[in-house]
C-alpha positions as CSV (number, residue, x, y, z in Angstrom):
1,X,0.0,0.0,0.0
2,X,2.8,2.4,0.9
3,X,4.5,1.8,-2.5
4,X,1.2,2.6,-4.3
5,X,0.9,5.9,-2.4
6,X,4.6,6.7,-3.2
7,X,4.0,5.9,-6.9
8,X,0.9,8.2,-6.8
9,X,3.0,11.1,-5.4
10,X,1.7,10.8,-1.8
11,X,4.9,10.3,0.2
12,X,3.3,11.4,3.5
13,X,0.7,8.6,3.2
14,X,3.4,6.1,2.2
15,X,5.4,7.2,5.3
16,X,2.4,6.6,7.5
17,X,1.8,3.1,6.2
18,X,5.5,2.1,6.5
19,X,5.6,3.4,10.1
20,X,2.4,1.4,10.8
21,X,4.1,-1.8,9.4
22,X,7.0,-1.2,11.8
23,X,4.7,-0.7,14.7
24,X,2.8,-3.9,13.9
25,X,5.9,-6.0,13.1
26,X,9.0,-4.4,14.7
27,X,11.3,-7.2,13.4
28,X,10.8,-6.3,9.7
29,X,13.6,-4.6,7.9
30,X,12.1,-3.5,4.6
31,X,10.0,-0.7,6.1
32,X,13.2,1.1,6.9
33,X,14.2,0.9,3.3
34,X,10.8,2.2,2.3
35,X,10.9,5.0,4.9
36,X,14.3,6.1,3.6
37,X,13.0,6.7,0.1
38,X,9.6,8.0,1.2
39,X,11.2,10.5,3.6
40,X,13.6,11.6,0.8
41,X,10.6,12.2,-1.5
42,X,9.0,14.3,1.1
43,X,12.1,16.4,1.5
44,X,12.8,15.1,5.0
45,X,16.5,14.3,4.4
46,X,17.5,13.8,8.0
47,X,14.8,11.3,8.6
48,X,15.6,9.6,5.3
49,X,19.2,9.2,6.4
50,X,18.2,7.8,9.8
51,X,15.9,5.2,8.3
52,X,18.5,4.2,5.7
53,X,21.1,3.8,8.5
54,X,18.8,1.5,10.4
55,X,18.1,-0.5,7.2
56,X,21.8,-0.8,6.3
57,X,22.7,-1.8,9.9
58,X,20.3,-4.7,9.5
59,X,21.3,-5.4,5.9
60,X,25.0,-4.4,5.6
61,X,25.6,-5.9,2.2
62,X,22.8,-3.8,0.6
63,X,24.0,-1.7,-2.4
64,X,22.2,0.2,-5.1
65,X,23.1,-2.6,-7.5
66,X,21.7,-5.4,-5.3
67,X,18.6,-3.4,-4.6
68,X,17.9,-2.7,-8.3
69,X,18.3,-6.4,-8.9
70,X,15.9,-7.4,-6.1
71,X,13.3,-4.8,-7.2
72,X,13.4,-5.4,-10.9
73,X,9.7,-6.3,-10.8
74,X,8.9,-2.5,-10.5
75,X,8.0,-0.4,-13.5
76,X,11.3,1.2,-14.6
77,X,10.3,4.9,-13.8
78,X,9.1,3.9,-10.4
79,X,12.2,1.9,-9.7
80,X,14.3,4.9,-10.6
81,X,12.3,7.2,-8.3
82,X,12.5,4.6,-5.5
83,X,16.3,4.0,-5.9
84,X,16.8,7.8,-6.3
85,X,15.3,8.4,-2.9
86,X,17.7,5.8,-1.3
87,X,20.6,7.4,-3.1
88,X,19.6,10.8,-1.8
89,X,19.5,9.2,1.7
90,X,23.1,7.9,1.2
91,X,22.9,4.4,-0.2
92,X,25.9,3.6,-2.4
């Protein structure tokens, strides 16, 4: 649901849903990845960097290349926006 809102240009709603996922299932890691890109899209750079730091701490081998490969199911323009947010947050 969060990704659909992100795709539709509603990063604040996407943030809300990713935070809800973390509240309901605190052991999940992917919501931190989503939060990083959603916060970046909302212009909340510091929060994006913090979310990415939490994700990378839990998934230290994650890179832009491995992420692109794992998310290749996304429509190309959406994937570029998503990855662009993670790069803005500091993912290498």
